[in-house]
VMD Tcl script that draws the C-alpha trace (Angstrom):
set ca {
  {111.42 97.03 65.79}
  {111.96 98.58 62.35}
  {111.34 102.21 61.46}
  {107.80 101.75 60.17}
  {106.78 99.86 63.33}
  {108.39 102.55 65.48}
  {106.50 105.20 63.56}
  {103.17 103.41 63.98}
  {103.74 102.79 67.70}
  {104.60 106.42 68.41}
  {101.64 107.75 66.45}
  {99.18 105.31 68.06}
  {100.34 106.22 71.55}
  {99.68 109.92 70.95}
  {96.12 109.20 69.90}
  {95.56 106.81 72.82}
  {96.37 109.65 75.24}
  {93.58 111.68 73.65}
  {91.09 108.80 73.62}
  {89.66 109.83 77.02}
  {88.82 113.38 75.88}
  {85.52 114.90 74.87}
  {85.60 116.96 71.68}
  {85.40 120.22 73.65}
  {88.51 119.25 75.67}
  {90.65 119.35 72.52}
  {90.22 123.10 71.99}
  {90.84 124.71 75.40}
  {93.91 126.84 76.19}
  {93.62 128.19 79.76}
  {97.09 129.81 79.81}
  {99.84 130.54 77.29}
  {102.05 127.63 78.37}
  {99.29 125.06 77.81}
  {98.47 124.20 74.20}
  {95.12 122.69 73.14}
  {95.37 118.91 72.62}
  {94.28 119.25 69.00}
  {97.23 121.59 68.38}
  {99.65 118.93 69.66}
  {98.03 116.39 67.31}
  {98.47 118.76 64.38}
  {101.96 120.00 65.28}
  {103.49 116.52 65.63}
  {101.99 115.66 62.23}
  {103.29 118.90 60.72}
  {106.80 117.95 61.90}
  {106.88 114.80 59.75}
  {105.22 116.54 56.80}
  {107.55 119.56 56.91}
  {110.90 117.94 57.60}
  {110.51 114.58 55.84}
  {107.64 114.30 53.36}
  {107.85 117.67 51.63}
  {111.63 117.62 51.04}
  {112.16 113.88 50.53}
  {109.00 112.25 49.09}
  {108.74 113.05 45.40}
  {105.21 114.01 44.36}
  {103.93 114.42 47.92}
  {100.76 116.53 48.02}
  {100.66 118.89 50.99}
  {97.44 118.38 52.95}
  {96.65 122.07 53.48}
  {98.96 124.99 52.72}
  {97.58 126.93 55.72}
  {98.70 124.26 58.18}
  {102.31 125.45 58.11}
  {101.08 128.73 59.61}
  {98.79 126.97 62.10}
  {101.11 124.22 63.37}
  {104.62 125.72 63.19}
  {105.65 126.11 66.81}
  {108.77 128.29 66.95}
  {110.78 127.61 63.79}
  {111.63 131.04 62.41}
  {113.31 129.52 59.37}
  {110.13 127.67 58.33}
  {107.91 130.75 58.09}
  {105.23 132.73 59.91}
  {103.07 131.06 62.57}
  {100.13 131.57 64.89}
  {101.51 133.04 68.10}
  {101.44 130.66 71.04}
  {98.84 132.58 73.03}
  {96.36 132.31 70.13}
  {96.37 128.54 69.74}
  {93.18 128.32 71.77}
  {91.41 130.69 69.35}
  {91.65 128.14 66.54}
  {88.14 126.73 66.41}
  {89.13 125.70 62.90}
  {90.60 123.40 61.72}
  {88.23 121.10 63.58}
  {89.30 118.09 65.62}
  {87.94 115.88 62.86}
  {90.00 117.78 60.26}
  {93.16 117.26 62.29}
  {92.60 113.53 62.60}
  {92.12 113.45 58.82}
  {95.42 115.35 58.51}
  {97.15 112.73 60.68}
  {95.67 109.96 58.52}
  {96.87 111.68 55.33}
  {100.43 112.12 56.62}
  {100.56 108.64 58.19}
  {99.56 107.05 54.90}
  {102.28 108.97 53.06}
  {104.87 108.19 55.74}
  {104.14 104.47 55.67}
  {104.50 104.47 51.89}
  {107.75 106.43 52.20}
  {109.14 104.03 54.81}
  {108.64 100.99 52.58}
  {112.04 101.86 51.13}
  {115.19 102.13 53.21}
  {115.75 105.85 53.99}
  {119.12 107.53 53.76}
  {121.19 108.07 56.89}
  {120.20 111.76 56.88}
  {116.49 110.94 56.70}
  {116.80 108.20 59.31}
  {118.31 110.74 61.71}
  {115.37 113.08 61.08}
  {112.90 110.23 61.60}
  {114.37 109.32 64.97}
  {114.32 112.98 65.96}
  {110.66 113.04 64.89}
  {109.85 110.04 67.07}
  {111.49 111.68 70.08}
  {109.84 115.00 69.28}
  {106.41 113.34 69.31}
  {107.27 111.58 72.58}
  {108.02 114.97 74.11}
  {104.59 116.13 72.99}
  {103.01 113.00 74.46}
  {104.25 114.13 77.85}
  {103.07 117.66 77.14}
  {99.67 116.28 76.17}
  {99.36 114.58 79.56}
  {100.38 117.68 81.47}
  {98.34 120.09 79.34}
  {95.25 117.90 79.64}
  {95.71 117.83 83.41}
  {95.89 121.62 83.50}
  {92.82 121.97 81.28}
  {90.68 119.60 83.36}
  {92.27 120.62 86.67}
  {91.18 124.22 86.08}
  {87.64 123.23 85.13}
  {85.44 124.20 88.13}
  {83.91 120.69 88.09}
  {87.34 118.98 88.34}
  {86.33 116.21 85.92}
  {88.34 113.00 85.83}
  {90.55 112.38 82.82}
  {90.70 108.61 83.25}
  {89.54 106.80 86.39}
  {91.58 103.75 85.32}
  {94.82 105.76 85.22}
  {97.49 104.14 87.39}
  {100.07 106.43 88.93}
  {103.33 104.50 89.43}
  {104.39 104.08 93.02}
  {107.45 105.85 94.37}
  {109.37 103.47 96.60}
  {110.76 105.08 99.74}
  {114.33 104.06 100.51}
  {115.15 103.76 104.20}
  {118.79 104.56 103.94}
  {121.48 107.12 104.47}
  {122.19 110.02 102.16}
  {124.29 109.05 99.16}
  {127.85 110.33 99.44}
  {130.06 111.21 96.47}
  {133.73 112.05 96.84}
  {135.29 115.13 95.34}
  {136.93 114.59 92.02}
  {136.75 114.86 88.26}
  {133.81 113.14 86.59}
  {132.60 112.76 83.01}
  {129.07 113.92 82.14}
  {127.01 114.07 78.99}
  {125.73 111.51 76.53}
  {127.92 108.72 75.23}
  {127.30 105.73 73.01}
  {125.36 105.13 69.81}
  {121.81 105.67 71.11}
  {119.72 108.76 70.43}
  {120.21 111.96 72.38}
  {119.25 115.57 71.88}
  {121.98 118.00 70.90}
  {121.92 119.68 74.32}
  {123.29 116.47 75.88}
  {126.51 116.81 73.88}
  {129.45 116.95 74.17}
  {130.58 114.58 76.88}
  {133.08 116.40 79.05}
  {134.79 116.48 82.43}
  {133.60 118.42 85.47}
  {135.11 118.89 88.89}
  {132.77 118.29 91.83}
  {133.33 118.98 95.50}
  {132.29 116.21 97.87}
  {128.51 116.17 98.31}
  {125.59 114.13 99.58}
  {122.24 113.65 97.89}
  {118.97 112.30 99.27}
  {117.88 108.85 98.09}
  {114.25 110.07 98.09}
  {112.14 112.86 96.69}
  {110.54 115.26 99.17}
  {107.09 113.96 100.12}
  {103.76 115.76 100.44}
  {103.93 115.37 104.23}
  {107.40 116.92 104.38}
  {106.37 119.78 102.13}
  {103.21 120.34 104.15}
  {105.42 121.09 107.16}
  {106.87 123.98 105.16}
  {103.35 125.19 104.28}
  {102.15 124.93 107.89}
  {105.30 126.68 109.16}
  {104.39 129.76 107.12}
  {107.00 129.15 104.45}
  {104.96 131.01 101.83}
  {104.73 134.03 104.12}
  {108.42 134.30 105.11}
  {110.60 136.22 102.64}
  {113.80 134.83 104.15}
  {113.52 131.55 102.24}
  {112.95 133.02 98.80}
  {114.88 134.61 95.98}
  {113.70 138.16 95.35}
  {112.06 137.06 92.09}
  {110.45 134.10 93.83}
  {109.11 136.27 96.64}
  {107.62 138.68 94.10}
  {106.05 135.70 92.27}
  {104.52 134.32 95.48}
  {102.94 137.66 96.31}
  {101.87 138.60 92.80}
  {100.28 135.21 92.13}
  {98.96 134.70 95.70}
  {100.65 131.28 95.87}
  {100.06 129.35 99.09}
  {100.64 125.70 98.12}
  {101.68 123.48 95.21}
  {99.65 123.64 92.01}
  {96.38 121.68 92.14}
  {96.24 121.78 95.96}
  {92.97 122.97 97.51}
  {92.03 123.19 101.17}
  {88.53 121.80 101.72}
  {86.99 121.70 105.21}
  {90.43 122.07 106.74}
  {92.05 119.24 104.74}
  {94.27 119.43 101.67}
  {93.05 117.88 98.43}
  {94.65 117.91 95.00}
  {93.49 117.38 91.45}
  {94.58 114.07 89.89}
  {93.66 112.23 86.71}
  {90.91 110.59 88.81}
  {89.50 113.97 89.82}
  {89.81 115.71 93.18}
  {91.31 113.49 95.91}
  {92.87 113.91 99.38}
  {96.61 114.57 99.30}
  {98.52 111.37 100.04}
  {101.17 112.20 102.68}
  {103.83 109.73 101.55}
  {103.68 110.48 97.82}
  {106.39 112.81 96.40}
  {105.27 116.43 96.25}
  {104.64 117.45 92.67}
  {103.86 120.47 90.45}
  {106.41 122.65 92.23}
  {108.18 125.64 90.70}
  {111.92 126.14 90.99}
  {111.17 129.08 93.27}
  {109.29 126.78 95.66}
  {111.91 124.03 95.45}
  {114.64 126.53 96.32}
  {112.62 128.04 99.19}
  {111.85 124.63 100.66}
  {115.53 123.65 100.52}
  {116.49 126.91 102.24}
  {113.90 126.31 104.95}
  {115.40 122.86 105.55}
  {118.92 124.29 105.68}
  {119.84 122.30 102.58}
  {120.06 122.94 98.83}
  {119.18 121.57 95.40}
  {121.78 119.47 93.58}
  {123.49 120.76 90.46}
  {122.66 118.88 87.28}
  {126.13 117.34 87.27}
  {125.86 116.15 90.87}
  {122.51 114.62 89.95}
  {123.91 112.84 86.89}
  {126.94 111.44 88.72}
  {124.84 110.10 91.61}
  {121.73 109.01 89.65}
  {122.73 105.35 89.31}
  {122.48 105.06 93.10}
  {118.85 106.12 93.55}
  {115.49 105.61 91.85}
  {114.24 108.40 89.64}
  {111.43 108.90 87.13}
  {108.40 109.79 89.27}
  {108.80 113.53 88.75}
  {111.24 115.84 86.98}
  {113.73 117.14 89.54}
  {114.75 120.78 89.74}
  {118.48 121.39 89.86}
  {120.51 124.44 90.79}
  {121.98 124.61 87.28}
  {121.24 127.20 84.65}
  {120.39 125.79 81.22}
  {123.57 126.47 79.25}
  {125.41 124.79 76.35}
  {128.04 122.16 77.04}
  {131.61 122.81 75.84}
  {131.79 122.41 72.09}
  {128.02 122.62 71.57}
  {127.18 123.44 67.96}
  {123.71 124.13 66.61}
  {122.76 122.10 63.55}
  {122.21 124.07 60.34}
  {118.70 125.06 59.31}
  {115.47 124.67 61.25}
  {116.65 121.64 63.26}
  {119.27 123.89 64.84}
  {116.43 125.83 66.47}
  {115.38 122.78 68.49}
  {117.28 123.49 71.71}
  {120.08 126.02 71.36}
  {118.07 129.21 71.22}
  {116.41 128.44 74.57}
  {119.66 128.41 76.54}
  {118.95 131.52 78.60}
  {116.98 132.32 81.79}
  {115.94 128.72 82.41}
  {116.76 126.01 84.94}
  {117.68 122.40 84.19}
  {115.52 119.54 85.42}
  {116.77 115.98 85.47}
  {115.23 112.53 85.46}
  {111.77 111.89 84.02}
  {108.16 111.88 85.21}
  {105.35 109.39 85.51}
  {104.01 110.57 82.15}
  {107.32 110.40 80.28}
  {106.85 107.79 77.51}
  {108.63 104.48 78.20}
  {112.07 104.43 76.61}
  {112.27 108.21 76.38}
  {114.11 108.64 79.69}
  {117.88 108.55 80.29}
  {120.31 109.88 82.87}
  {121.82 112.50 80.54}
  {118.45 113.99 79.47}
  {118.35 117.75 80.12}
  {114.84 119.14 80.51}
  {114.50 122.89 81.04}
  {111.85 125.35 82.14}
  {111.52 128.87 83.44}
  {111.68 129.07 87.26}
  {108.00 129.97 87.80}
  {106.50 127.08 85.81}
  {104.94 124.12 87.56}
  {102.31 122.56 85.31}
  {104.79 119.79 84.54}
  {105.30 116.88 86.97}
  {108.12 118.59 88.89}
  {109.48 117.64 92.31}
  {112.35 118.11 94.75}
  {115.43 116.10 95.67}
  {117.72 117.69 98.24}
  {121.50 117.82 98.48}
  {124.12 119.04 100.94}
}
mol new
graphics top color blue
foreach p $ca { graphics top sphere $p radius 0.5 }
foreach p [lrange $ca 0 end-1] q [lrange $ca 1 end] { graphics top cylinder $p $q radius 0.2 }
display resetview
């Protein structure tokens, strides 16, 4: 698939995710971490306009000079921006305006891609594709939060198929102590936080072949795990009490039975499905309650070829830090990952809403410990 076909495929997929929405769904921002769907549509378009069309396409006419302020996410070097918490206050530009913006930029990009781009521009294009794929996953999770916090619990798409998670009836996977290499290698795309490949020493460990299921996690809930401080970090215990957390996100007890919000609407919790929408605090507490622990990101990477992953992002016990020799790129692109390497935990794997082809063993996702609107789960180690 050539660059123009890749561009078209990525852009079409973003819009297909939004095809199940009503116009009003595009504008809602229930919490700061969730952006309105129309903002994602505009921001991913702004990325191509700002980093490719404006600097590299001679004679390109910017669609709207105000859009740099509206759709810049966190790039300090690109100028002022609407603060994240105010994205839901943007009744204008309208949804229709933003689709017209996408059409304007897509037309210019397709014209630009008729000629072979330079190596520098090709690198930016591929980053742009992967950037939009990240926002495709965010669209799915943000839409779920928007609809899952609507008192009517409306369905997003009743035809949505959640991939099955096969349970492996087998022993824990053992890995011997030793020196292992981790990090991205090869010619394929990776984000800068996956570099550089380097050696790590690991003690002998074992890792579960399966994610923790709803039934297993429900044992923790029923055992009073959310009421027992002994299982929690101090910060986690404060979070549980401040937020009145009693179960995973989207779980509701109705007539004595647990239900959860899905893309089909409200449904009974399926016991054998992996538990999902769990914070790091909860993952840690559950592991403590079981007398086990979470794997480090390097343990996960070394063992990952021996188990199935991809149903939910998996919390690790690793802080999000740079690899040895990590260097931020110059300019705005250098703001992509490096400045977030503090006070966050690494998640590994992928989720059921990660775009196909966007997943890889070395991928390093990262979130603050209290967040759980993403598809996040638990794999145990010892």
